[in-house]
Structure formats: structure tokens, C-alpha cells
KOLGU-4560 file (N, C-alpha, C; in nm, 3 decimals, padded with zeros to 5 digits):
<recs>
<n_xx: 01.527 n_yy: -01.135 n_zz: 00.329 ca_xx: 01.428 ca_yy: -01.106 ca_zz: 00.432 c_xx: 01.343 c_yy: -01.231 c_zz: 00.453 mol: A seq: 1 type: MET>
<n_xx: 01.302 n_yy: -01.248 n_zz: 00.577 ca_xx: 01.206 ca_yy: -01.354 ca_zz: 00.606 c_xx: 01.068 c_yy: -01.289 c_zz: 00.608 mol: A seq: 2 type: ARG>
<n_xx: 00.979 n_yy: -01.339 n_zz: 00.525 ca_xx: 00.844 ca_yy: -01.283 ca_zz: 00.516 c_xx: 00.752 c_yy: -01.367 c_zz: 00.605 mol: A seq: 3 type: VAL>
<n_xx: 00.693 n_yy: -01.301 n_zz: 00.703 ca_xx: 00.602 ca_yy: -01.368 ca_zz: 00.797 c_xx: 00.459 c_yy: -01.344 c_zz: 00.752 mol: A seq: 4 type: VAL>
<n_xx: 00.385 n_yy: -01.453 n_zz: 00.744 ca_xx: 00.242 ca_yy: -01.454 ca_zz: 00.710 c_xx: 00.217 c_yy: -01.463 c_zz: 00.561 mol: A seq: 5 type: ALA>
<n_xx: 00.292 n_yy: -01.553 n_zz: 00.496 ca_xx: 00.262 ca_yy: -01.583 ca_zz: 00.355 c_xx: 00.119 c_yy: -01.633 c_zz: 00.344 mol: A seq: 6 type: LYS>
<n_xx: 00.070 n_yy: -01.698 n_zz: 00.448 ca_xx: -00.067 ca_yy: -01.750 ca_zz: 00.446 c_xx: -00.170 c_yy: -01.638 c_zz: 00.427 mol: A seq: 7 type: SER>
<n_xx: -00.141 n_yy: -01.520 n_zz: 00.479 ca_xx: -00.229 ca_yy: -01.404 ca_zz: 00.460 c_xx: -00.234 c_yy: -01.368 c_zz: 00.312 mol: A seq: 8 type: THR>
<n_xx: -00.119 n_yy: -01.369 n_zz: 00.247 ca_xx: -00.114 ca_yy: -01.340 ca_zz: 00.103 c_xx: -00.189 c_yy: -01.448 c_zz: 00.025 mol: A seq: 9 type: LEU>
<n_xx: -00.166 n_yy: -01.574 n_zz: 00.059 ca_xx: -00.230 ca_yy: -01.684 ca_zz: -00.012 c_xx: -00.382 c_yy: -01.681 c_zz: 00.004 mol: A seq: 10 type: ALA>
<n_xx: -00.427 n_yy: -01.649 n_zz: 00.121 ca_xx: -00.572 ca_yy: -01.638 ca_zz: 00.143 c_xx: -00.630 c_yy: -01.527 c_zz: 00.055 mol: A seq: 11 type: LYS>
<n_xx: -00.558 n_yy: -01.417 n_zz: 00.046 ca_xx: -00.607 ca_yy: -01.306 ca_zz: -00.035 c_xx: -00.608 c_yy: -01.342 c_zz: -00.183 mol: A seq: 12 type: PHE>
<n_xx: -00.498 n_yy: -01.401 n_zz: -00.233 ca_xx: -00.498 ca_yy: -01.432 ca_zz: -00.376 c_xx: -00.594 c_yy: -01.546 c_zz: -00.408 mol: A seq: 13 type: TRP>
<n_xx: -00.631 n_yy: -01.624 n_zz: -00.308 ca_xx: -00.736 ca_yy: -01.724 ca_zz: -00.330 c_xx: -00.871 c_yy: -01.659 c_zz: -00.357 mol: A seq: 14 type: GLY>
<n_xx: -00.895 n_yy: -01.548 n_zz: -00.291 ca_xx: -01.020 ca_yy: -01.474 ca_zz: -00.310 c_xx: -01.013 c_yy: -01.375 c_zz: -00.425 mol: A seq: 15 type: ALA>
<n_xx: -00.891 n_yy: -01.337 n_zz: -00.463 ca_xx: -00.869 ca_yy: -01.238 ca_zz: -00.571 c_xx: -00.763 c_yy: -01.293 c_zz: -00.666 mol: A seq: 16 type: HIS>
<n_xx: -00.803 n_yy: -01.388 n_zz: -00.751 ca_xx: -00.705 ca_yy: -01.454 ca_zz: -00.838 c_xx: -00.624 c_yy: -01.360 c_zz: -00.927 mol: A seq: 17 type: PRO>
<n_xx: -00.680 n_yy: -01.244 n_zz: -00.959 ca_xx: -00.605 ca_yy: -01.149 ca_zz: -01.044 c_xx: -00.484 c_yy: -01.091 c_zz: -00.973 mol: A seq: 18 type: ASP>
<n_xx: -00.476 n_yy: -01.106 n_zz: -00.841 ca_xx: -00.363 ca_yy: -01.055 ca_zz: -00.764 c_xx: -00.256 c_yy: -01.162 c_zz: -00.741 mol: A seq: 19 type: ALA>
<n_xx: -00.284 n_yy: -01.286 n_zz: -00.777 ca_xx: -00.195 ca_yy: -01.397 ca_zz: -00.747 c_xx: -00.054 c_yy: -01.377 c_zz: -00.800 mol: A seq: 20 type: THR>
<n_xx: -00.041 n_yy: -01.351 n_zz: -00.927 ca_xx: 00.091 ca_yy: -01.340 ca_zz: -00.989 c_xx: 00.173 c_yy: -01.227 c_zz: -00.927 mol: A seq: 21 type: GLU>
<n_xx: 00.110 n_yy: -01.114 n_zz: -00.907 ca_xx: 00.182 ca_yy: -00.997 ca_zz: -00.853 c_xx: 00.224 c_yy: -01.022 c_zz: -00.708 mol: A seq: 22 type: VAL>
<n_xx: 00.135 n_yy: -01.077 n_zz: -00.627 ca_xx: 00.168 ca_yy: -01.103 ca_zz: -00.486 c_xx: 00.274 c_yy: -01.213 c_zz: -00.472 mol: A seq: 23 type: LEU>
<n_xx: 00.265 n_yy: -01.313 n_zz: -00.556 ca_xx: 00.370 ca_yy: -01.418 ca_zz: -00.551 c_xx: 00.505 c_yy: -01.360 c_zz: -00.591 mol: A seq: 24 type: ARG>
<n_xx: 00.505 n_yy: -01.276 n_zz: -00.693 ca_xx: 00.631 ca_yy: -01.212 ca_zz: -00.736 c_xx: 00.685 c_yy: -01.123 c_zz: -00.625 mol: A seq: 25 type: ALA>
<n_xx: 00.598 n_yy: -01.047 n_zz: -00.558 ca_xx: 00.642 ca_yy: -00.963 ca_zz: -00.448 c_xx: 00.702 c_yy: -01.050 c_zz: -00.337 mol: A seq: 26 type: TRP>
<n_xx: 00.636 n_yy: -01.161 n_zz: -00.306 ca_xx: 00.684 ca_yy: -01.250 ca_zz: -00.200 c_xx: 00.824 c_yy: -01.303 c_zz: -00.234 mol: A seq: 27 type: TYR>
<n_xx: 00.844 n_yy: -01.346 n_zz: -00.355 ca_xx: 00.976 ca_yy: -01.397 ca_zz: -00.396 c_xx: 01.081 c_yy: -01.286 c_zz: -00.388 mol: A seq: 28 type: VAL>
<n_xx: 01.047 n_yy: -01.168 n_zz: -00.439 ca_xx: 01.140 ca_yy: -01.055 ca_zz: -00.434 c_xx: 01.176 c_yy: -01.020 c_zz: -00.290 mol: A seq: 29 type: ASP>
<n_xx: 01.075 n_yy: -01.010 n_zz: -00.204 ca_xx: 01.099 ca_yy: -00.974 ca_zz: -00.064 c_xx: 01.180 c_yy: -01.082 c_zz: 00.007 mol: A seq: 30 type: ALA>
<n_xx: 01.151 n_yy: -01.207 n_zz: -00.022 ca_xx: 01.224 ca_yy: -01.317 ca_zz: 00.041 c_xx: 01.372 c_yy: -01.318 c_zz: 00.004 mol: A seq: 31 type: SER>
<n_xx: 01.402 n_yy: -01.271 n_zz: -00.115 ca_xx: 01.540 ca_yy: -01.269 ca_zz: -00.163 c_xx: 01.612 c_yy: -01.137 c_zz: -00.134 mol: A seq: 32 type: ASN>
<n_xx: 01.540 n_yy: -01.041 n_zz: -00.079 ca_xx: 01.596 ca_yy: -00.907 ca_zz: -00.056 c_xx: 01.676 c_yy: -00.902 c_zz: 00.074 mol: A seq: 33 type: ALA>
<n_xx: 01.757 n_yy: -00.798 n_zz: 00.083 ca_xx: 01.828 ca_yy: -00.766 ca_zz: 00.207 c_xx: 01.816 c_yy: -00.616 c_zz: 00.229 mol: A seq: 34 type: GLN>
<n_xx: 01.693 n_yy: -00.572 n_zz: 00.254 ca_xx: 01.668 ca_yy: -00.431 ca_zz: 00.274 c_xx: 01.730 c_yy: -00.385 c_zz: 00.405 mol: A seq: 35 type: TRP>
<n_xx: 01.805 n_yy: -00.278 n_zz: 00.399 ca_xx: 01.870 ca_yy: -00.221 ca_zz: 00.518 c_xx: 01.797 c_yy: -00.097 c_zz: 00.570 mol: A seq: 36 type: ARG>
<n_xx: 01.706 n_yy: -00.044 n_zz: 00.486 ca_xx: 01.631 ca_yy: 00.074 ca_zz: 00.526 c_xx: 01.534 c_yy: 00.112 c_zz: 00.416 mol: A seq: 37 type: GLY>
<n_xx: 01.451 n_yy: 00.213 n_zz: 00.443 ca_xx: 01.351 ca_yy: 00.255 ca_zz: 00.345 c_xx: 01.409 c_yy: 00.293 c_zz: 00.209 mol: A seq: 38 type: PRO>
<n_xx: 01.529 n_yy: 00.345 n_zz: 00.206 ca_xx: 01.588 ca_yy: 00.384 ca_zz: 00.077 c_xx: 01.608 c_yy: 00.262 c_zz: -00.013 mol: A seq: 39 type: SER>
<n_xx: 01.634 n_yy: 00.146 n_zz: 00.045 ca_xx: 01.646 ca_yy: 00.024 ca_zz: -00.035 c_xx: 01.514 c_yy: -00.013 c_zz: -00.101 mol: A seq: 40 type: ASP>
<n_xx: 01.404 n_yy: 00.009 n_zz: -00.030 ca_xx: 01.272 ca_yy: -00.017 ca_zz: -00.088 c_xx: 01.246 c_yy: 00.077 c_zz: -00.205 mol: A seq: 41 type: LEU>
<n_xx: 01.277 n_yy: 00.205 n_zz: -00.186 ca_xx: 01.251 ca_yy: 00.306 ca_zz: -00.290 c_xx: 01.332 c_yy: 00.281 c_zz: -00.417 mol: A seq: 42 type: LYS>
<n_xx: 01.449 n_yy: 00.219 n_zz: -00.402 ca_xx: 01.531 ca_yy: 00.189 ca_zz: -00.521 c_xx: 01.461 c_yy: 00.088 c_zz: -00.611 mol: A seq: 43 type: LYS>
<n_xx: 01.386 n_yy: -00.004 n_zz: -00.552 ca_xx: 01.321 ca_yy: -00.111 ca_zz: -00.628 c_xx: 01.175 c_yy: -00.078 c_zz: -00.658 mol: A seq: 44 type: ILE>
<n_xx: 01.106 n_yy: -00.026 n_zz: -00.558 ca_xx: 00.963 ca_yy: 00.004 ca_zz: -00.571 c_xx: 00.944 c_yy: 00.155 c_zz: -00.560 mol: A seq: 45 type: TYR>
<n_xx: 00.948 n_yy: 00.222 n_zz: -00.670 ca_xx: 00.943 ca_yy: 00.369 ca_zz: -00.668 c_xx: 00.810 c_yy: 00.422 c_zz: -00.614 mol: A seq: 46 type: THR>
<n_xx: 00.703 n_yy: 00.344 n_zz: -00.626 ca_xx: 00.572 ca_yy: 00.392 ca_zz: -00.580 c_xx: 00.540 c_yy: 00.351 c_zz: -00.437 mol: A seq: 47 type: ALA>
<n_xx: 00.633 n_yy: 00.283 n_zz: -00.368 ca_xx: 00.606 ca_yy: 00.241 ca_zz: -00.231 c_xx: 00.592 c_yy: 00.364 c_zz: -00.142 mol: A seq: 48 type: VAL>
<n_xx: 00.498 n_yy: 00.358 n_zz: -00.050 ca_xx: 00.481 ca_yy: 00.465 ca_zz: 00.049 c_xx: 00.547 c_yy: 00.421 c_zz: 00.179 mol: A seq: 49 type: SER>
<n_xx: 00.637 n_yy: 00.503 n_zz: 00.228 ca_xx: 00.707 ca_yy: 00.475 ca_zz: 00.352 c_xx: 00.634 c_yy: 00.548 c_zz: 00.464 mol: A seq: 50 type: ILE>
<n_xx: 00.591 n_yy: 00.475 n_zz: 00.565 ca_xx: 00.518 ca_yy: 00.532 ca_zz: 00.678 c_xx: 00.602 c_yy: 00.525 c_zz: 00.805 mol: A seq: 51 type: LEU>
<n_xx: 00.549 n_yy: 00.586 n_zz: 00.910 ca_xx: 00.613 ca_yy: 00.574 ca_zz: 01.041 c_xx: 00.605 c_yy: 00.430 c_zz: 01.090 mol: A seq: 52 type: LYS>
<n_xx: 00.678 n_yy: 00.403 n_zz: 01.196 ca_xx: 00.677 ca_yy: 00.272 ca_zz: 01.261 c_xx: 00.723 c_yy: 00.160 c_zz: 01.168 mol: A seq: 53 type: ASN>
<n_xx: 00.818 n_yy: 00.193 n_zz: 01.079 ca_xx: 00.877 ca_yy: 00.094 ca_zz: 00.988 c_xx: 00.775 c_yy: 00.022 c_zz: 00.902 mol: A seq: 54 type: ASN>
<n_xx: 00.673 n_yy: 00.094 n_zz: 00.862 ca_xx: 00.571 ca_yy: 00.036 ca_zz: 00.775 c_xx: 00.588 c_yy: 00.087 c_zz: 00.633 mol: A seq: 55 type: ARG>
<n_xx: 00.546 n_yy: 00.003 n_zz: 00.539 ca_xx: 00.550 ca_yy: 00.039 ca_zz: 00.398 c_xx: 00.421 c_yy: -00.009 c_zz: 00.333 mol: A seq: 56 type: ALA>
<n_xx: 00.374 n_yy: 00.068 n_zz: 00.236 ca_xx: 00.252 ca_yy: 00.035 ca_zz: 00.163 c_xx: 00.288 c_yy: 00.017 c_zz: 00.016 mol: A seq: 57 type: VAL>
<n_xx: 00.257 n_yy: -00.101 n_zz: -00.036 ca_xx: 00.283 ca_yy: -00.133 ca_zz: -00.176 c_xx: 00.152 c_yy: -00.131 c_zz: -00.253 mol: A seq: 58 type: PHE>
<n_xx: 00.155 n_yy: -00.070 n_zz: -00.369 ca_xx: 00.041 ca_yy: -00.072 ca_zz: -00.460 c_xx: 00.051 c_yy: -00.201 c_zz: -00.541 mol: A seq: 59 type: ASN>
<n_xx: -00.057 n_yy: -00.277 n_zz: -00.539 ca_xx: -00.061 ca_yy: -00.406 ca_zz: -00.606 c_xx: -00.163 c_yy: -00.400 c_zz: -00.720 mol: A seq: 60 type: ILE>
<n_xx: -00.122 n_yy: -00.450 n_zz: -00.834 ca_xx: -00.212 ca_yy: -00.461 ca_zz: -00.950 c_xx: -00.267 c_yy: -00.324 c_zz: -00.989 mol: A seq: 61 type: LYS>
<n_xx: -00.173 n_yy: -00.232 n_zz: -01.015 ca_xx: -00.214 ca_yy: -00.098 ca_zz: -01.059 c_xx: -00.294 c_yy: -00.021 c_zz: -00.957 mol: A seq: 62 type: GLY>
<n_xx: -00.260 n_yy: -00.041 n_zz: -00.830 ca_xx: -00.324 ca_yy: 00.028 ca_zz: -00.718 c_xx: -00.466 c_yy: -00.022 c_zz: -00.691 mol: A seq: 63 type: ASN>
<n_xx: -00.502 n_yy: -00.136 n_zz: -00.750 ca_xx: -00.633 ca_yy: -00.196 ca_zz: -00.719 c_xx: -00.632 c_yy: -00.251 c_zz: -00.577 mol: A seq: 64 type: ARG>
<n_xx: -00.517 n_yy: -00.301 n_zz: -00.536 ca_xx: -00.501 ca_yy: -00.359 ca_zz: -00.403 c_xx: -00.385 c_yy: -00.292 c_zz: -00.330 mol: A seq: 65 type: TYR>
<n_xx: -00.385 n_yy: -00.304 n_zz: -00.199 ca_xx: -00.277 ca_yy: -00.249 ca_zz: -00.117 c_xx: -00.222 c_yy: -00.357 c_zz: -00.025 mol: A seq: 66 type: ARG>
<n_xx: -00.092 n_yy: -00.352 n_zz: -00.006 ca_xx: -00.022 ca_yy: -00.443 ca_zz: 00.083 c_xx: 00.054 c_yy: -00.358 c_zz: 00.184 mol: A seq: 67 type: LEU>
<n_xx: 00.025 n_yy: -00.380 n_zz: 00.312 ca_xx: 00.092 ca_yy: -00.307 ca_zz: 00.420 c_xx: 00.181 c_yy: -00.406 c_zz: 00.495 mol: A seq: 68 type: VAL>
<n_xx: 00.306 n_yy: -00.368 n_zz: 00.509 ca_xx: 00.401 ca_yy: -00.453 ca_zz: 00.582 c_xx: 00.471 c_yy: -00.370 c_zz: 00.689 mol: A seq: 69 type: VAL>
<n_xx: 00.517 n_yy: -00.440 n_zz: 00.791 ca_xx: 00.603 ca_yy: -00.380 ca_zz: 00.893 c_xx: 00.738 c_yy: -00.449 c_zz: 00.878 mol: A seq: 70 type: LYS>
<n_xx: 00.844 n_yy: -00.371 n_zz: 00.874 ca_xx: 00.976 ca_yy: -00.426 ca_zz: 00.847 c_xx: 01.069 c_yy: -00.404 c_zz: 00.965 mol: A seq: 71 type: ILE>
<n_xx: 01.130 n_yy: -00.513 n_zz: 01.008 ca_xx: 01.237 ca_yy: -00.505 ca_zz: 01.107 c_xx: 01.366 c_yy: -00.522 c_zz: 01.027 mol: A seq: 72 type: ASN>
<n_xx: 01.426 n_yy: -00.410 n_zz: 00.992 ca_xx: 01.544 ca_yy: -00.412 ca_zz: 00.904 c_xx: 01.662 c_yy: -00.485 c_zz: 00.967 mol: A seq: 73 type: TYR>
<n_xx: 01.685 n_yy: -00.464 n_zz: 01.096 ca_xx: 01.802 ca_yy: -00.527 ca_zz: 01.159 c_xx: 01.788 c_yy: -00.678 c_zz: 01.169 mol: A seq: 74 type: SER>
<n_xx: 01.665 n_yy: -00.727 n_zz: 01.191 ca_xx: 01.641 ca_yy: -00.871 ca_zz: 01.200 c_xx: 01.610 c_yy: -00.933 c_zz: 01.063 mol: A seq: 75 type: ALA>
<n_xx: 01.593 n_yy: -00.847 n_zz: 00.963 ca_xx: 01.562 ca_yy: -00.893 ca_zz: 00.827 c_xx: 01.429 c_yy: -00.971 c_zz: 00.821 mol: A seq: 76 type: GLN>
<n_xx: 01.326 n_yy: -00.913 n_zz: 00.883 ca_xx: 01.193 ca_yy: -00.975 ca_zz: 00.884 c_xx: 01.091 c_yy: -00.876 c_zz: 00.831 mol: A seq: 77 type: ILE>
<n_xx: 01.004 n_yy: -00.925 n_zz: 00.744 ca_xx: 00.892 ca_yy: -00.848 ca_zz: 00.691 c_xx: 00.764 c_yy: -00.913 c_zz: 00.744 mol: A seq: 78 type: VAL>
<n_xx: 00.684 n_yy: -00.836 n_zz: 00.814 ca_xx: 00.557 ca_yy: -00.885 ca_zz: 00.867 c_xx: 00.444 c_yy: -00.832 c_zz: 00.779 mol: A seq: 79 type: PHE>
<n_xx: 00.369 n_yy: -00.922 n_zz: 00.717 ca_xx: 00.252 ca_yy: -00.881 ca_zz: 00.640 c_xx: 00.145 c_yy: -00.841 c_zz: 00.739 mol: A seq: 80 type: VAL>
<n_xx: 00.105 n_yy: -00.715 n_zz: 00.733 ca_xx: 00.006 ca_yy: -00.664 ca_zz: 00.829 c_xx: -00.133 c_yy: -00.654 c_zz: 00.768 mol: A seq: 81 type: ARG>
<n_xx: -00.140 n_yy: -00.632 n_zz: 00.636 ca_xx: -00.270 ca_yy: -00.614 ca_zz: 00.570 c_xx: -00.252 c_yy: -00.632 c_zz: 00.421 mol: A seq: 82 type: PHE>
<n_xx: -00.348 n_yy: -00.696 n_zz: 00.360 ca_xx: -00.360 ca_yy: -00.696 ca_zz: 00.214 c_xx: -00.509 c_yy: -00.690 c_zz: 00.184 mol: A seq: 83 type: VAL>
<n_xx: -00.546 n_yy: -00.596 n_zz: 00.098 ca_xx: -00.688 ca_yy: -00.578 ca_zz: 00.069 c_xx: -00.711 c_yy: -00.485 c_zz: -00.047 mol: A seq: 84 type: GLY>
<n_xx: -00.836 n_yy: -00.464 n_zz: -00.073 ca_xx: -00.874 ca_yy: -00.372 ca_zz: -00.181 c_xx: -00.843 c_yy: -00.229 c_zz: -00.137 mol: A seq: 85 type: THR>
<n_xx: -00.845 n_yy: -00.141 n_zz: -00.234 ca_xx: -00.821 ca_yy: 00.000 ca_zz: -00.203 c_xx: -00.928 c_yy: 00.051 c_zz: -00.107 mol: A seq: 86 type: HIS>
<n_xx: -01.052 n_yy: 00.010 n_zz: -00.128 ca_xx: -01.162 ca_yy: 00.053 ca_zz: -00.039 c_xx: -01.142 c_yy: 00.001 c_zz: 00.102 mol: A seq: 87 type: ALA>
<n_xx: -01.096 n_yy: -00.123 n_zz: 00.117 ca_xx: -01.069 ca_yy: -00.178 ca_zz: 00.250 c_xx: -00.952 c_yy: -00.104 c_zz: 00.316 mol: A seq: 88 type: GLN>
<n_xx: -00.852 n_yy: -00.071 n_zz: 00.237 ca_xx: -00.736 ca_yy: 00.001 ca_zz: 00.288 c_xx: -00.777 c_yy: 00.137 c_zz: 00.344 mol: A seq: 89 type: TYR>
<n_xx: -00.872 n_yy: 00.201 n_zz: 00.279 ca_xx: -00.917 ca_yy: 00.333 ca_zz: 00.325 c_xx: -00.981 c_yy: 00.328 c_zz: 00.463 mol: A seq: 90 type: ASP>
<n_xx: -01.019 n_yy: 00.210 n_zz: 00.509 ca_xx: -01.085 ca_yy: 00.195 ca_zz: 00.639 c_xx: -00.990 c_yy: 00.157 c_zz: 00.753 mol: A seq: 91 type: LYS>
<n_xx: -00.863 n_yy: 00.142 n_zz: 00.722 ca_xx: -00.767 ca_yy: 00.103 ca_zz: 00.827 c_xx: -00.669 c_yy: 00.217 c_zz: 00.854 mol: A seq: 92 type: ILE>
<n_xx: -00.597 n_yy: 00.206 n_zz: 00.962 ca_xx: -00.485 ca_yy: 00.297 ca_zz: 00.989 c_xx: -00.358 c_yy: 00.217 c_zz: 00.964 mol: A seq: 93 type: ASP>
<n_xx: -00.297 n_yy: 00.241 n_zz: 00.849 ca_xx: -00.181 ca_yy: 00.163 ca_zz: 00.806 c_xx: -00.062 c_yy: 00.181 c_zz: 00.900 mol: A seq: 94 type: ALA>
<n_xx: -00.060 n_yy: 00.287 n_zz: 00.979 ca_xx: 00.053 ca_yy: 00.311 ca_zz: 01.069 c_xx: 00.042 c_yy: 00.232 c_zz: 01.199 mol: A seq: 95 type: GLN>
<n_xx: -00.075 n_yy: 00.175 n_zz: 01.225 ca_xx: -00.091 ca_yy: 00.102 ca_zz: 01.351 c_xx: -00.137 c_yy: -00.042 c_zz: 01.331 mol: A seq: 96 type: THR>
<n_xx: -00.181 n_yy: -00.077 n_zz: 01.213 ca_xx: -00.232 ca_yy: -00.212 ca_zz: 01.191 c_xx: -00.121 c_yy: -00.315 c_zz: 01.205 mol: A seq: 97 type: ILE>
</recs>
């Protein structure tokens, strides 16, 4: 998969150093993946939440942080739509962000 907006992840881990290792690992995993559909995500990330509009929510650092992505499975592109604290996540609509 091609992950779009690594800079968003880097900006976040710059402000939240405790998330750096986990987000970098996620980025490497996603970059090397070939997800064909939501079931592929569930095989690897059992706690991922699959939403409408090809969105997925990953719990980062024991659910301290949330990562929302939009996935174009046919084009093999992952768009980082949001990364933030759980409190910040509660203020967004993950299905439209």
C-alpha cells in the first residue's frame, strides 16, 4: 500500500513521542501490505474498527490515541485522515473526516 500523509503521522509523533514507535511500525506494516479488503485488516489488526466509506480506525498505544484512515483497496492507497488523542477523536466524525 502507498501511505499518503506520512507527514501527518510525523507531526503527531513529534508532539507525542510515546506514540512514535507504534506509529512508525504501523507505517512500515501498511507500506508493505497488500490489503484487498476489510477482512485483510482484521486478520492482522483484530481491534481495528471498520467503518463505512472505506475507513478504518486503529487503536494506537493501548487506545490512548486513534488513527483514522481511508483506504482505496483497488488502487492500494491508504490516506491518513486523522491521528489524535482519544478525546480529540471523540470530537470528529470518523466516517466523513
